[in-house]
C-alpha positions as CSV (number, residue, x, y, z in Angstrom):
1,M,7.2,24.7,-4.4
2,R,3.9,24.0,-4.7
3,N,4.2,21.5,-7.2
4,W,5.9,19.3,-4.1
5,I,3.4,20.0,-1.5
6,T,0.7,18.9,-4.2
7,A,2.7,15.8,-5.3
8,A,3.2,14.7,-1.1
9,A,-0.3,15.2,-1.0
10,V,-0.8,12.5,-3.7
11,I,1.9,10.6,-2.3
12,V,0.7,10.8,1.3
13,A,-3.4,9.8,0.3
14,G,-2.4,7.2,-2.2
15,T,-0.3,5.6,0.3
16,A,-3.9,5.6,3.2
17,T,-5.6,3.8,0.4
18,A,-3.4,1.8,-0.8
19,A,-4.0,-1.3,1.4
20,G,-7.8,-0.8,-0.2
21,P,-11.0,-0.3,1.1
22,A,-11.1,-2.7,3.8
23,A,-8.2,-0.6,5.7
24,A,-10.3,2.8,5.1
25,Q,-13.3,1.5,6.6
26,S,-14.6,1.3,10.1
27,G,-16.0,-2.6,10.8
28,E,-18.6,-3.4,12.8
29,A,-17.2,-5.9,15.6
30,S,-20.7,-7.9,15.9
31,K,-20.8,-8.1,12.6
32,G,-17.0,-9.5,12.1
33,Q,-17.5,-12.1,14.9
34,R,-20.2,-13.6,12.8
35,V,-17.7,-13.4,9.7
36,F,-15.5,-15.4,12.1
37,N,-17.7,-18.1,13.2
38,T,-18.7,-18.6,9.8
39,Q,-15.6,-18.5,7.7
40,C,-12.7,-18.5,10.2
41,K,-13.5,-20.1,13.2
42,S,-13.0,-24.2,12.2
43,C,-9.5,-23.3,12.0
44,H,-8.5,-20.7,14.4
45,T,-9.1,-19.7,17.8
46,V,-8.8,-16.2,19.9
47,E,-9.0,-16.6,23.3
48,K,-6.1,-16.4,25.8
49,D,-4.4,-20.2,26.1
50,G,-7.0,-21.2,22.9
51,A,-5.8,-24.1,21.5
52,Q,-3.6,-24.4,17.8
53,V,-6.1,-25.4,15.1
54,T,-5.8,-26.0,11.6
55,G,-4.5,-22.3,12.1
56,P,-2.4,-20.6,14.9
57,N,-4.6,-19.3,17.8
58,L,-4.7,-15.3,17.1
59,H,-5.2,-14.0,20.8
60,G,-2.4,-11.0,21.3
61,L,-2.4,-10.9,17.1
62,F,-2.4,-7.2,16.4
63,G,1.2,-5.9,17.0
64,R,2.6,-9.6,16.6
65,K,5.3,-10.5,13.7
66,A,4.0,-13.2,11.5
67,G,5.1,-16.2,12.1
68,T,6.0,-16.3,15.9
69,S,2.8,-17.3,17.8
70,A,4.3,-20.5,19.8
71,G,3.2,-24.2,19.3
72,Y,2.5,-23.4,15.7
73,A,4.0,-24.8,12.5
74,Y,4.3,-21.8,10.5
75,S,5.5,-22.7,6.7
76,D,8.9,-21.0,6.1
77,A,6.8,-18.2,4.4
78,M,5.2,-17.0,6.8
79,K,8.4,-16.8,9.2
80,N,9.7,-15.1,6.6
81,S,7.4,-12.8,5.7
82,G,8.3,-9.6,7.9
83,I,4.8,-8.5,8.2
84,V,4.1,-7.6,11.7
85,W,0.4,-7.9,12.1
86,D,-2.1,-4.4,12.0
87,E,-5.2,-3.3,10.6
88,T,-3.6,-2.9,6.8
89,T,-1.6,-5.8,7.0
90,L,-4.6,-8.1,8.1
91,A,-6.7,-6.6,5.2
92,E,-4.0,-7.1,2.9
93,Y,-3.4,-11.0,3.8
94,N,-7.1,-11.7,4.7
95,R,-7.9,-10.5,1.4
96,D,-5.9,-12.3,-0.7
97,P,-3.8,-14.5,1.5
98,K,-1.5,-16.4,-1.5
99,G,-1.3,-13.5,-3.0
100,K,0.3,-11.3,0.1
101,V,2.3,-14.4,1.9
102,P,2.8,-16.6,-1.6
103,G,3.8,-20.6,-0.2
104,T,1.5,-20.2,3.0
105,K,-0.2,-22.5,4.4
106,M,-3.8,-21.1,4.5
107,L,-6.2,-22.8,2.4
108,Y,-8.8,-20.1,3.0
109,N,-8.8,-17.6,-0.5
110,G,-10.0,-14.6,1.5
111,V,-12.8,-12.2,2.2
112,K,-13.9,-10.8,-0.9
113,N,-16.0,-8.1,0.6
114,A,-14.7,-5.2,1.4
115,G,-17.3,-4.8,4.6
116,Q,-17.1,-7.9,5.8
117,L,-13.4,-7.3,5.7
118,A,-13.7,-4.2,7.8
119,D,-16.2,-6.2,10.2
120,L,-13.8,-9.0,10.4
121,I,-10.9,-7.0,11.0
122,A,-12.6,-4.8,14.1
123,Y,-13.7,-8.0,15.5
124,L,-10.1,-9.4,15.6
125,K,-8.8,-6.0,17.4
126,E,-11.6,-5.9,19.7
127,A,-11.4,-10.6,19.9
128,T,-7.8,-11.0,20.3
129,K,-6.7,-8.5,23.1
């Protein structure tokens, strides 16, 4: 019994950190806005009724199924990814977009710095409500 409990604890702990350090870190939205403005804003907007640019408008992002924002022509890969956006899936995707969704139209190589990634997600969580 003890071994089973220990094994279960290891599995749960591993699951909690499987997305990597950014998902586990708490970011700062103000710093994340700077990351967004320098690395994301040329392709994405976050405002309600904001334009679809090179990439989709991100308003209402959290809890939305990937590839479903009205008015944007997503790749089949994104539409069929099965992703529902939350802190973990955003961390995984924004760390390595092409690795997470092979065939995505997103040309960006990702945010490699875990702190910047956590900050970006904190910003998106606030700005896309």
